[in-house]
N, CA, C and O atoms as CSV, one atom per row, in Angstrom:
chain,resi,resn,atom,element,x,y,z
A,1,MET,N,N,-15.012,0.292,0.512
A,1,MET,CA,C,-14.556,-1.023,0.863
A,1,MET,C,C,-15.201,-1.477,2.172
A,1,MET,O,O,-15.692,-2.602,2.260
A,2,LEU,N,N,-15.202,-0.619,3.180
A,2,LEU,CA,C,-15.704,-1.041,4.474
A,2,LEU,C,C,-17.222,-1.044,4.547
A,2,LEU,O,O,-17.793,-1.400,5.578
A,3,GLY,N,N,-17.879,-0.650,3.467
A,3,GLY,CA,C,-19.327,-0.766,3.400
A,3,GLY,C,C,-19.758,-2.222,3.262
A,3,GLY,O,O,-20.908,-2.568,3.531
A,4,ASN,N,N,-18.834,-3.059,2.845
A,4,ASN,CA,C,-19.090,-4.490,2.721
A,4,ASN,C,C,-18.948,-5.115,4.107
A,4,ASN,O,O,-17.877,-5.023,4.708
A,5,PRO,N,N,-20.004,-5.750,4.634
A,5,PRO,CA,C,-19.948,-6.317,5.986
A,5,PRO,C,C,-18.799,-7.305,6.198
A,5,PRO,O,O,-18.236,-7.371,7.291
A,6,SER,N,N,-18.451,-8.061,5.179
A,6,SER,CA,C,-17.359,-9.014,5.299
A,6,SER,C,C,-16.030,-8.291,5.530
A,6,SER,O,O,-15.251,-8.688,6.397
A,7,TYR,N,N,-15.770,-7.235,4.759
A,7,TYR,CA,C,-14.543,-6.465,4.926
A,7,TYR,C,C,-14.516,-5.796,6.294
A,7,TYR,O,O,-13.493,-5.809,6.977
A,8,ALA,N,N,-15.645,-5.212,6.691
A,8,ALA,CA,C,-15.720,-4.538,7.989
A,8,ALA,C,C,-15.436,-5.521,9.121
A,8,ALA,O,O,-14.740,-5.176,10.076
A,9,ALA,N,N,-15.961,-6.730,9.026
A,9,ALA,CA,C,-15.717,-7.740,10.055
A,9,ALA,C,C,-14.250,-8.139,10.084
A,9,ALA,O,O,-13.687,-8.348,11.158
A,10,THR,N,N,-13.631,-8.248,8.927
A,10,THR,CA,C,-12.229,-8.628,8.858
A,10,THR,C,C,-11.342,-7.571,9.510
A,10,THR,O,O,-10.481,-7.900,10.325
A,11,VAL,N,N,-11.548,-6.305,9.155
A,11,VAL,CA,C,-10.696,-5.268,9.752
A,11,VAL,C,C,-10.966,-5.132,11.244
A,11,VAL,O,O,-10.069,-4.775,12.007
A,12,SER,N,N,-12.191,-5.414,11.663
A,12,SER,CA,C,-12.518,-5.381,13.089
A,12,SER,C,C,-11.738,-6.479,13.832
A,12,SER,O,O,-11.208,-6.239,14.917
A,13,ARG,N,N,-11.670,-7.679,13.245
A,13,ARG,CA,C,-10.911,-8.769,13.859
A,13,ARG,C,C,-9.425,-8.453,13.939
A,13,ARG,O,O,-8.724,-8.964,14.812
A,14,LEU,N,N,-8.946,-7.612,13.031
A,14,LEU,CA,C,-7.535,-7.233,13.021
A,14,LEU,C,C,-7.238,-6.064,13.965
A,14,LEU,O,O,-6.095,-5.621,14.077
A,15,GLY,N,N,-8.271,-5.577,14.637
A,15,GLY,CA,C,-8.067,-4.536,15.633
A,15,GLY,C,C,-8.320,-3.123,15.168
A,15,GLY,O,O,-7.961,-2.170,15.861
A,16,TYR,N,N,-8.930,-2.967,14.013
A,16,TYR,CA,C,-9.228,-1.634,13.504
A,16,TYR,C,C,-10.719,-1.359,13.641
A,16,TYR,O,O,-11.533,-2.282,13.680
A,17,ALA,N,N,-11.062,-0.082,13.714
A,17,ALA,CA,C,-12.467,0.299,13.762
A,17,ALA,C,C,-13.139,-0.084,12.449
A,17,ALA,O,O,-12.491,-0.139,11.403
A,18,ALA,N,N,-14.436,-0.349,12.509
A,18,ALA,CA,C,-15.162,-0.751,11.301
A,18,ALA,C,C,-15.197,0.377,10.275
A,18,ALA,O,O,-15.345,0.118,9.081
A,19,GLU,N,N,-15.065,1.620,10.721
A,19,GLU,CA,C,-14.990,2.717,9.764
A,19,GLU,C,C,-13.515,2.985,9.458
A,19,GLU,O,O,-12.647,2.728,10.293
A,20,ALA,N,N,-13.245,3.488,8.291
A,20,ALA,CA,C,-11.860,3.740,7.900
A,20,ALA,C,C,-11.240,4.769,8.837
A,20,ALA,O,O,-11.851,5.794,9.137
A,21,ASP,N,N,-10.039,4.492,9.292
A,21,ASP,CA,C,-9.323,5.458,10.109
A,21,ASP,C,C,-7.885,5.546,9.625
A,21,ASP,O,O,-7.449,4.739,8.803
A,22,ASP,N,N,-7.156,6.519,10.130
A,22,ASP,CA,C,-5.790,6.733,9.672
A,22,ASP,C,C,-4.898,5.524,9.908
A,22,ASP,O,O,-4.034,5.230,9.082
A,23,ARG,N,N,-5.088,4.817,11.019
A,23,ARG,CA,C,-4.263,3.632,11.300
A,23,ARG,C,C,-4.442,2.570,10.233
A,23,ARG,O,O,-3.469,1.958,9.792
A,24,LEU,N,N,-5.679,2.348,9.816
A,24,LEU,CA,C,-5.959,1.353,8.782
A,24,LEU,C,C,-5.331,1.767,7.456
A,24,LEU,O,O,-4.688,0.957,6.788
A,25,VAL,N,N,-5.517,3.009,7.081
A,25,VAL,CA,C,-4.939,3.506,5.829
A,25,VAL,C,C,-3.421,3.373,5.866
A,25,VAL,O,O,-2.815,2.908,4.901
A,26,ASP,N,N,-2.800,3.780,6.978
A,26,ASP,CA,C,-1.346,3.684,7.084
A,26,ASP,C,C,-0.854,2.237,7.067
A,26,ASP,O,O,0.237,1.964,6.566
A,27,ALA,N,N,-1.637,1.315,7.605
A,27,ALA,CA,C,-1.244,-0.099,7.620
A,27,ALA,C,C,-1.314,-0.731,6.238
A,27,ALA,O,O,-0.519,-1.614,5.914
A,28,LEU,N,N,-2.252,-0.287,5.432
A,28,LEU,CA,C,-2.483,-0.931,4.143
A,28,LEU,C,C,-1.813,-0.246,2.959
A,28,LEU,O,O,-1.435,-0.902,1.988
A,29,PHE,N,N,-1.670,1.064,3.040
A,29,PHE,CA,C,-1.269,1.823,1.855
A,29,PHE,C,C,0.014,2.596,2.072
A,29,PHE,O,O,0.231,3.181,3.134
A,30,ALA,N,N,0.855,2.594,1.065
A,30,ALA,CA,C,2.055,3.421,1.066
A,30,ALA,C,C,1.684,4.756,0.434
A,30,ALA,O,O,0.964,4.810,-0.563
A,31,HIS,N,N,2.175,5.803,1.017
A,31,HIS,CA,C,1.926,7.124,0.449
A,31,HIS,C,C,3.100,8.021,0.788
A,31,HIS,O,O,3.947,7.652,1.602
A,32,SER,N,N,3.160,9.147,0.200
A,32,SER,CA,C,4.256,10.108,0.318
A,32,SER,C,C,5.293,9.811,-0.752
A,32,SER,O,O,4.939,9.487,-1.885
A,33,GLY,N,N,6.555,9.917,-0.410
A,33,GLY,CA,C,7.621,9.773,-1.393
A,33,GLY,C,C,8.082,8.350,-1.598
A,33,GLY,O,O,7.594,7.424,-0.950
A,34,PRO,N,N,9.035,8.180,-2.514
A,34,PRO,CA,C,9.547,6.849,-2.845
A,34,PRO,C,C,10.089,6.094,-1.632
A,34,PRO,O,O,9.886,4.885,-1.530
A,35,GLU,N,N,10.773,6.775,-0.714
A,35,GLU,CA,C,11.324,6.103,0.461
A,35,GLU,C,C,10.215,5.475,1.293
A,35,GLU,O,O,10.363,4.369,1.813
A,36,SER,N,N,9.111,6.189,1.411
A,36,SER,CA,C,7.968,5.690,2.170
A,36,SER,C,C,7.353,4.459,1.498
A,36,SER,O,O,6.968,3.502,2.169
A,37,VAL,N,N,7.269,4.496,0.187
A,37,VAL,CA,C,6.701,3.364,-0.556
A,37,VAL,C,C,7.588,2.139,-0.400
A,37,VAL,O,O,7.090,1.043,-0.146
A,38,VAL,N,N,8.902,2.313,-0.548
A,38,VAL,CA,C,9.835,1.194,-0.407
A,38,VAL,C,C,9.781,0.640,1.014
A,38,VAL,O,O,9.817,-0.575,1.205
A,39,ALA,N,N,9.696,1.515,2.004
A,39,ALA,CA,C,9.609,1.062,3.402
A,39,ALA,C,C,8.344,0.235,3.623
A,39,ALA,O,O,8.380,-0.771,4.331
A,40,LYS,N,N,7.227,0.649,3.024
A,40,LYS,CA,C,5.974,-0.093,3.188
A,40,LYS,C,C,6.063,-1.446,2.493
A,40,LYS,O,O,5.557,-2.436,3.022
A,41,VAL,N,N,6.689,-1.515,1.331
A,41,VAL,CA,C,6.870,-2.800,0.643
A,41,VAL,C,C,7.720,-3.720,1.518
A,41,VAL,O,O,7.386,-4.892,1.693
A,42,ARG,N,N,8.814,-3.197,2.064
A,42,ARG,CA,C,9.675,-4.001,2.957
A,42,ARG,C,C,8.870,-4.516,4.151
A,42,ARG,O,O,8.995,-5.677,4.541
A,43,GLU,N,N,8.043,-3.641,4.724
A,43,GLU,CA,C,7.223,-4.017,5.883
A,43,GLU,C,C,6.288,-5.175,5.553
A,43,GLU,O,O,6.164,-6.122,6.329
A,44,HIS,N,N,5.634,-5.095,4.401
A,44,HIS,CA,C,4.712,-6.162,4.004
A,44,HIS,C,C,5.457,-7.469,3.738
A,44,HIS,O,O,4.983,-8.539,4.117
A,45,LEU,N,N,6.617,-7.389,3.092
A,45,LEU,CA,C,7.401,-8.596,2.831
A,45,LEU,C,C,7.909,-9.209,4.130
A,45,LEU,O,O,7.896,-10.431,4.285
A,46,ALA,N,N,8.354,-8.375,5.061
A,46,ALA,CA,C,8.841,-8.875,6.349
A,46,ALA,C,C,7.721,-9.536,7.147
A,46,ALA,O,O,7.969,-10.434,7.952
A,47,ALA,N,N,6.491,-9.087,6.920
A,47,ALA,CA,C,5.342,-9.660,7.631
A,47,ALA,C,C,4.864,-10.960,6.986
A,47,ALA,O,O,3.937,-11.599,7.484
A,48,GLY,N,N,5.501,-11.355,5.868
A,48,GLY,CA,C,5.161,-12.631,5.260
A,48,GLY,C,C,4.490,-12.556,3.898
A,48,GLY,O,O,4.158,-13.590,3.320
A,49,ALA,N,N,4.286,-11.358,3.377
A,49,ALA,CA,C,3.680,-11.256,2.039
A,49,ALA,C,C,4.621,-11.886,1.018
A,49,ALA,O,O,5.837,-11.709,1.090
A,50,ASP,N,N,4.049,-12.624,0.066
A,50,ASP,CA,C,4.905,-13.186,-0.974
A,50,ASP,C,C,4.838,-12.355,-2.255
A,50,ASP,O,O,5.537,-12.644,-3.226
A,51,HIS,N,N,4.007,-11.337,-2.252
A,51,HIS,CA,C,3.984,-10.358,-3.338
A,51,HIS,C,C,3.309,-9.088,-2.826
A,51,HIS,O,O,2.503,-9.129,-1.896
A,52,VAL,N,N,3.644,-7.982,-3.436
A,52,VAL,CA,C,3.052,-6.692,-3.094
A,52,VAL,C,C,2.699,-6.012,-4.409
A,52,VAL,O,O,3.527,-5.945,-5.317
A,53,THR,N,N,1.497,-5.518,-4.511
A,53,THR,CA,C,1.046,-4.857,-5.728
A,53,THR,C,C,1.178,-3.351,-5.577
A,53,THR,O,O,0.756,-2.784,-4.570
A,54,LEU,N,N,1.755,-2.713,-6.564
A,54,LEU,CA,C,1.866,-1.260,-6.577
A,54,LEU,C,C,0.844,-0.707,-7.553
A,54,LEU,O,O,0.836,-1.069,-8.730
A,55,LEU,N,N,-0.008,0.161,-7.065
A,55,LEU,CA,C,-1.005,0.820,-7.901
A,55,LEU,C,C,-0.838,2.319,-7.764
A,55,LEU,O,O,-0.561,2.821,-6.674
A,56,LEU,N,N,-1.002,3.017,-8.838
A,56,LEU,CA,C,-0.930,4.466,-8.797
A,56,LEU,C,C,-2.259,5.038,-8.322
A,56,LEU,O,O,-3.295,4.378,-8.405
A,57,SER,N,N,-2.219,6.251,-7.832
A,57,SER,CA,C,-3.442,6.916,-7.396
A,57,SER,C,C,-4.422,7.022,-8.553
A,57,SER,O,O,-4.020,7.208,-9.702
A,58,ILE,N,N,-5.691,6.904,-8.251
A,58,ILE,CA,C,-6.730,7.040,-9.273
A,58,ILE,C,C,-6.609,8.406,-9.921
A,58,ILE,O,O,-6.472,9.419,-9.236
A,59,GLY,N,N,-6.660,8.428,-11.226
A,59,GLY,CA,C,-6.601,9.683,-11.967
A,59,GLY,C,C,-5.194,10.090,-12.372
A,59,GLY,O,O,-5.011,11.137,-12.993
A,60,THR,N,N,-4.190,9.277,-12.029
A,60,THR,CA,C,-2.816,9.602,-12.415
A,60,THR,C,C,-2.679,9.485,-13.924
A,60,THR,O,O,-3.067,8.479,-14.518
A,61,GLU,N,N,-2.128,10.512,-14.531
A,61,GLU,CA,C,-1.872,10.476,-15.972
A,61,GLU,C,C,-0.883,9.350,-16.272
A,61,GLU,O,O,0.000,9.067,-15.464
A,62,PHE,N,N,-1.029,8.718,-17.417
A,62,PHE,CA,C,-0.183,7.577,-17.768
A,62,PHE,C,C,1.299,7.917,-17.692
A,62,PHE,O,O,2.061,7.204,-17.039
A,63,ALA,N,N,1.720,8.996,-18.350
A,63,ALA,CA,C,3.141,9.355,-18.378
A,63,ALA,C,C,3.652,9.651,-16.974
A,63,ALA,O,O,4.759,9.245,-16.622
A,64,ALA,N,N,2.868,10.344,-16.178
A,64,ALA,CA,C,3.273,10.649,-14.803
A,64,ALA,C,C,3.389,9.360,-13.990
A,64,ALA,O,O,4.284,9.230,-13.155
A,65,GLY,N,N,2.492,8.415,-14.232
A,65,GLY,CA,C,2.536,7.138,-13.535
A,65,GLY,C,C,3.783,6.346,-13.875
A,65,GLY,O,O,4.398,5.735,-13.001
A,66,ILE,N,N,4.151,6.356,-15.141
A,66,ILE,CA,C,5.374,5.665,-15.570
A,66,ILE,C,C,6.584,6.303,-14.901
A,66,ILE,O,O,7.491,5.602,-14.452
A,67,GLU,N,N,6.600,7.631,-14.835
A,67,GLU,CA,C,7.718,8.330,-14.185
A,67,GLU,C,C,7.807,7.956,-12.703
A,67,GLU,O,O,8.903,7.756,-12.179
A,68,GLN,N,N,6.673,7.861,-12.036
A,68,GLN,CA,C,6.670,7.483,-10.622
A,68,GLN,C,C,7.234,6.077,-10.437
A,68,GLN,O,O,8.056,5.841,-9.551
A,69,LEU,N,N,6.792,5.154,-11.271
A,69,LEU,CA,C,7.277,3.772,-11.172
A,69,LEU,C,C,8.765,3.685,-11.500
A,69,LEU,O,O,9.489,2.902,-10.885
A,70,GLU,N,N,9.226,4.480,-12.462
A,70,GLU,CA,C,10.650,4.491,-12.800
A,70,GLU,C,C,11.492,5.013,-11.631
A,70,GLU,O,O,12.611,4.544,-11.425
A,71,ARG,N,N,10.972,5.970,-10.868
A,71,ARG,CA,C,11.697,6.480,-9.695
A,71,ARG,C,C,11.772,5.425,-8.596
A,71,ARG,O,O,12.747,5.372,-7.847
A,72,LEU,N,N,10.750,4.592,-8.501
A,72,LEU,CA,C,10.715,3.536,-7.483
A,72,LEU,C,C,11.563,2.319,-7.857
A,72,LEU,O,O,12.082,1.634,-6.976
A,73,ALA,N,N,11.703,2.051,-9.136
A,73,ALA,CA,C,12.311,0.806,-9.609
A,73,ALA,C,C,13.693,0.520,-9.017
A,73,ALA,O,O,13.910,-0.609,-8.577
A,74,PRO,N,N,14.638,1.457,-8.976
A,74,PRO,CA,C,15.955,1.105,-8.433
A,74,PRO,C,C,15.898,0.626,-6.973
A,74,PRO,O,O,16.546,-0.357,-6.615
A,75,ALA,N,N,15.134,1.312,-6.150
A,75,ALA,CA,C,15.049,0.923,-4.735
A,75,ALA,C,C,14.324,-0.396,-4.565
A,75,ALA,O,O,14.681,-1.191,-3.695
A,76,LEU,N,N,13.315,-0.642,-5.379
A,76,LEU,CA,C,12.569,-1.893,-5.282
A,76,LEU,C,C,13.387,-3.067,-5.792
A,76,LEU,O,O,13.246,-4.185,-5.296
A,77,ALA,N,N,14.241,-2.823,-6.780
A,77,ALA,CA,C,15.077,-3.892,-7.334
A,77,ALA,C,C,16.051,-4.414,-6.272
A,77,ALA,O,O,16.460,-5.574,-6.332
A,78,GLU,N,N,16.422,-3.584,-5.313
A,78,GLU,CA,C,17.331,-3.993,-4.236
A,78,GLU,C,C,16.674,-4.986,-3.286
A,78,GLU,O,O,17.372,-5.647,-2.518
A,79,LEU,N,N,15.359,-5.107,-3.319
A,79,LEU,CA,C,14.648,-5.998,-2.405
A,79,LEU,C,C,14.747,-7.460,-2.824
A,79,LEU,O,O,14.414,-8.342,-2.033
A,80,GLU,N,N,15.189,-7.737,-4.023
A,80,GLU,CA,C,15.258,-9.107,-4.522
A,80,GLU,C,C,16.251,-9.935,-3.765
A,80,GLU,O,O,16.427,-11.116,-4.065
């Protein structure tokens, strides 16, 4: 992503290094358990996002991905 000069310039304007670093990853992506994912969704919504997209890790098996989303669904439904 940051190989694209436009993206690199954008993240630089936002205060991040042009190369990917842990701060950038933590700011953009939810990882770890369901509580962490829900907290990141809340953070993005509180910052003004009008939608948040949830994507599974690349290579996630379909059934495992459905199970992950099902575990998240109750906590995410409370955000409405």
